[in-house]
DOZAVO-59402 format. One record per residue: residue number from 1; z, x, y of N, C-alpha, C, CB in turn. Coordinates in steps of 0.05 Angstrom, whole numbers. Glycine has a CB too. Example, Ala and Ser with C-alpha at 12.3 -4.5 7.8 and 13.67 -1.06 7.14 Angstrom:
2
     i     n.pz     n.px     n.py    ca.pz    ca.px    ca.py     c.pz     c.px     c.py    cb.pz    cb.px    cb.py
     1      156      264     -114      156      246      -90      156      264      -66      181      226      -89
     2      142      257      -45      143      273      -21      157      258        1      114      282      -12
% end
This chain:
106
     i     n.pz     n.px     n.py    ca.pz    ca.px    ca.py     c.pz     c.px     c.py    cb.pz    cb.px    cb.py
     1     1479     1613     1490     1513     1614     1479     1509     1615     1449     1535     1584     1489
     2     1511     1640     1431     1522     1637     1406     1543     1632     1398     1520     1651     1397
     3     1543     1629     1373     1575     1625     1353     1586     1635     1361     1581     1631     1327
     4     1585     1662     1365     1606     1680     1369     1612     1685     1399     1601     1704     1354
     5     1600     1673     1417     1606     1680     1444     1634     1681     1459     1591     1662     1458
     6     1650     1656     1442     1682     1652     1447     1699     1691     1442     1695     1622     1413
     7     1684     1704     1421     1695     1723     1424     1695     1750     1445     1692     1726     1407
     8     1678     1736     1461     1671     1758     1478     1695     1771     1493     1651     1749     1499
     9     1696     1791     1499     1717     1814     1511     1716     1806     1540     1707     1850     1506
    10     1734     1802     1557     1730     1804     1584     1735     1829     1595     1744     1787     1595
    11     1712     1831     1614     1707     1860     1634     1725     1859     1656     1675     1863     1649
    12     1750     1866     1661     1763     1869     1687     1742     1882     1702     1791     1885     1686
    13     1725     1906     1700     1713     1915     1724     1690     1897     1735     1703     1942     1719
    14     1671     1876     1719     1663     1856     1727     1671     1841     1738     1657     1848     1718
    15     1703     1833     1727     1718     1810     1746     1728     1816     1769     1739     1797     1735
    16     1734     1843     1775     1742     1848     1802     1716     1854     1822     1761     1873     1803
    17     1698     1858     1812     1674     1858     1834     1664     1827     1840     1647     1876     1821
    18     1671     1815     1820     1665     1781     1827     1688     1771     1849     1667     1758     1795
    19     1710     1780     1842     1730     1771     1858     1723     1779     1893     1759     1784     1845
    20     1718     1810     1892     1709     1821     1913     1687     1807     1929     1702     1844     1906
    21     1662     1790     1916     1643     1779     1926     1649     1749     1928     1620     1786     1912
    22     1676     1738     1925     1673     1713     1926     1690     1702     1953     1682     1702     1900
    23     1685     1693     1967     1703     1686     1991     1726     1669     1982     1685     1671     2015
    24     1749     1674     1998     1775     1662     1990     1788     1663     1963     1772     1637     1995
    25     1774     1687     1949     1789     1685     1925     1813     1705     1923     1770     1691     1903
    26     1836     1693     1900     1852     1715     1896     1858     1723     1869     1873     1711     1909
    27     1861     1750     1867     1864     1768     1846     1889     1765     1841     1856     1795     1851
    28     1901     1756     1819     1927     1751     1810     1937     1764     1786     1930     1726     1808
    29     1955     1782     1791     1961     1801     1765     1989     1785     1754     1967     1840     1776
    30     1993     1782     1730     2010     1767     1718     2033     1783     1700     1994     1747     1702
    31     2028     1811     1705     2048     1833     1695     2070     1828     1708     2041     1862     1700
    32     2098     1839     1696     2124     1843     1710     2123     1855     1732     2140     1857     1696
    33     2144     1854     1752     2145     1865     1776     2148     1889     1774     2161     1856     1792
    34     2155     1905     1747     2159     1933     1746     2138     1950     1738     2178     1939     1732
    35     2118     1935     1721     2094     1941     1712     2077     1939     1738     2086     1923     1689
    36     2072     1920     1757     2059     1919     1785     2069     1943     1800     2067     1890     1801
    37     2089     1951     1800     2099     1973     1819     2088     2002     1810     2132     1974     1818
    38     2084     1999     1782     2078     2024     1769     2046     2034     1780     2079     2019     1735
    39     2029     2012     1787     2005     2010     1790     1989     1984     1798     1999     2018     1771
    40     1973     1979     1812     1965     1955     1817     1936     1956     1828     1984     1942     1836
    41     1919     1936     1827     1888     1940     1842     1897     1928     1869     1858     1920     1827
    42     1890     1945     1884     1888     1932     1915     1882     1908     1918     1869     1943     1932
    43     1895     1895     1938     1889     1866     1942     1896     1844     1922     1863     1865     1946
    44     1912     1854     1903     1929     1838     1877     1946     1821     1891     1950     1858     1855
    45     1957     1799     1873     1980     1786     1879     1994     1784     1854     1976     1761     1892
    46     2020     1791     1861     2034     1791     1828     2056     1764     1830     2055     1829     1819
    47     2046     1750     1812     2068     1727     1799     2068     1732     1769     2058     1692     1804
    48     2089     1746     1764     2087     1749     1730     2093     1720     1714     2113     1774     1718
    49     2079     1728     1690     2073     1702     1678     2099     1683     1672     2058     1707     1651
    50     2126     1697     1670     2150     1680     1666     2153     1664     1695     2177     1698     1658
    51     2143     1665     1715     2146     1653     1737     2115     1641     1754     2163     1673     1753
    52     2104     1641     1730     2070     1626     1737     2070     1605     1754     2053     1613     1710
    53     2094     1586     1752     2097     1558     1764     2095     1565     1793     2125     1543     1757
    54     2106     1584     1800     2116     1595     1831     2084     1594     1845     2133     1634     1832
    55     2064     1594     1831     2031     1596     1840     2036     1566     1861     2001     1592     1805
    56     2042     1553     1858     2037     1524     1873     2047     1529     1900     2054     1496     1859
    57     2068     1546     1902     2080     1551     1932     2065     1566     1945     2107     1562     1935
    58     2046     1586     1931     2036     1609     1941     2007     1601     1944     2042     1633     1922
    59     1999     1587     1926     1963     1577     1926     1964     1543     1925     1940     1592     1891
    60     1965     1532     1950     1970     1507     1953     1939     1491     1944     1980     1503     1985
    61     1917     1504     1950     1891     1498     1948     1881     1502     1914     1877     1518     1968
    62     1885     1475     1898     1874     1483     1870     1849     1487     1867     1880     1465     1850
    63     1831     1487     1877     1803     1495     1878     1796     1526     1885     1790     1477     1900
    64     1821     1535     1895     1821     1565     1901     1805     1580     1873     1858     1577     1904
    65     1788     1604     1885     1782     1617     1856     1802     1636     1850     1753     1631     1853
    66     1809     1639     1829     1827     1652     1817     1819     1676     1800     1841     1633     1805
    67     1821     1700     1799     1818     1721     1784     1838     1730     1765     1812     1739     1798
    68     1849     1725     1739     1874     1731     1730     1874     1757     1710     1886     1705     1717
    69     1894     1774     1716     1896     1796     1695     1920     1806     1691     1881     1819     1699
    70     1925     1820     1671     1954     1831     1664     1952     1861     1652     1969     1810     1640
    71     1960     1866     1632     1960     1893     1621     1932     1895     1600     1992     1899     1605
    72     1940     1878     1579     1920     1882     1557     1902     1855     1553     1936     1890     1529
    73     1907     1835     1570     1891     1808     1567     1901     1786     1552     1866     1812     1556
    74     1930     1793     1540     1944     1772     1527     1955     1749     1554     1970     1789     1508
    75     1969     1758     1561     1988     1744     1590     1968     1735     1603     2006     1765     1612
    76     1940     1746     1609     1924     1735     1628     1912     1714     1611     1904     1754     1643
    77     1907     1711     1590     1900     1686     1576     1916     1663     1574     1895     1691     1553
    78     1947     1668     1571     1964     1649     1573     1962     1640     1600     1990     1658     1565
    79     1968     1653     1624     1964     1645     1652     1942     1625     1653     1958     1670     1670
    80     1922     1639     1647     1893     1617     1653     1903     1591     1649     1865     1621     1630
    81     1905     1596     1616     1911     1565     1605     1930     1547     1624     1928     1567     1574
    82     1954     1556     1633     1977     1545     1636     1969     1532     1672     2004     1570     1630
    83     1953     1552     1687     1943     1548     1709     1923     1523     1710     1932     1572     1716
    84     1908     1523     1687     1890     1503     1690     1906     1469     1684     1865     1513     1668
    85     1924     1476     1668     1944     1458     1656     1948     1444     1677     1968     1469     1644
    86     1958     1455     1704     1974     1454     1730     1951     1439     1747     1984     1486     1742
    87     1926     1442     1745     1910     1428     1755     1887     1447     1776     1927     1409     1768
    88     1890     1473     1768     1876     1490     1781     1847     1491     1774     1888     1514     1778
    89     1831     1488     1786     1801     1486     1771     1783     1507     1777     1785     1460     1779
    90     1787     1530     1785     1770     1551     1787     1782     1576     1775     1763     1555     1814
    91     1791     1574     1752     1809     1601     1744     1790     1618     1725     1841     1592     1726
    92     1787     1645     1721     1778     1661     1703     1795     1687     1698     1753     1666     1710
    93     1792     1686     1672     1812     1706     1661     1798     1733     1657     1823     1695     1632
    94     1801     1754     1670     1783     1783     1666     1800     1798     1652     1772     1800     1693
    95     1820     1796     1639     1823     1812     1617     1852     1831     1629     1792     1831     1609
    96     1847     1853     1621     1870     1876     1630     1866     1897     1641     1884     1886     1612
    97     1886     1909     1659     1887     1928     1674     1879     1960     1657     1915     1926     1687
    98     1886     1964     1631     1881     1984     1618     1850     1986     1615     1897     1984     1595
    99     1835     1972     1613     1804     1979     1617     1794     1985     1643     1787     1957     1609
   100     1807     1980     1666     1803     1988     1690     1792     2011     1703     1820     1986     1697
   101     1768     2020     1714     1763     2038     1723     1765     2052     1747     1752     2036     1718
   102     1774     2028     1763     1775     2033     1793     1803     2040     1798     1766     2006     1812
   103     1807     2051     1826     1830     2062     1835     1858     2040     1835     1822     2072     1865
   104     1877     2051     1834     1904     2028     1827     1923     2041     1850     1922     2030     1788
   105     1938     2020     1861     1952     2034     1882     1983     2033     1873     1947     2018     1912
   106     2002     2051     1879     2023     2050     1870     2042     2052     1897     2026     2069     1848
% end
């Protein structure tokens, strides 16, 4: 691990592949409801960053693997930090959907 490894960009494409191969994982989209309805990754759950605390009523097991994304990566980074402070132990920020090369559902 190099000195600049913390600057590594997130790769949503490999993140989605990891989500698909991880049993019991949740793909968490923290964009607004409007953004989500314009196009989202199939199988994702939408909990906007502004309402992230609601995750506790939906995902009760705090060891559930969570793969978090947004539009560009800024909100997913914030959500990941909040989720970890809330006690979720298996959280990965996979960046923004703008870089996603797969199919989106409308």
